[in-house]
C-alpha angles and dihedrals in degrees: 000000000000126000116199129172119182123197123190112218109181104291093348130088117204119202125173120229111231129173133183107224122171092344093306128111108238115199102203097173132007119181096156126121092238109048111248090224089063091051091049091050090050088051090057102261110141126238089242090059097052123079120193094217093177088071118079112259093247092057099046091081088070094059128080089242135084119288095217 
């Protein structure tokens, strides 16, 4: 499953980078105006199934989301 949201900002196109790794949604990059994690939560994906991969591994423990 791939989730992709594209926003046009003037001459720029912003597209988040999302991977499915070991049954978790890894957000590798999110440059959108509405955070992709929020959209995934609204779609029914649980906090424990979302990894904010753009944060260093040692900082992920301080978020409400999965560490890995």
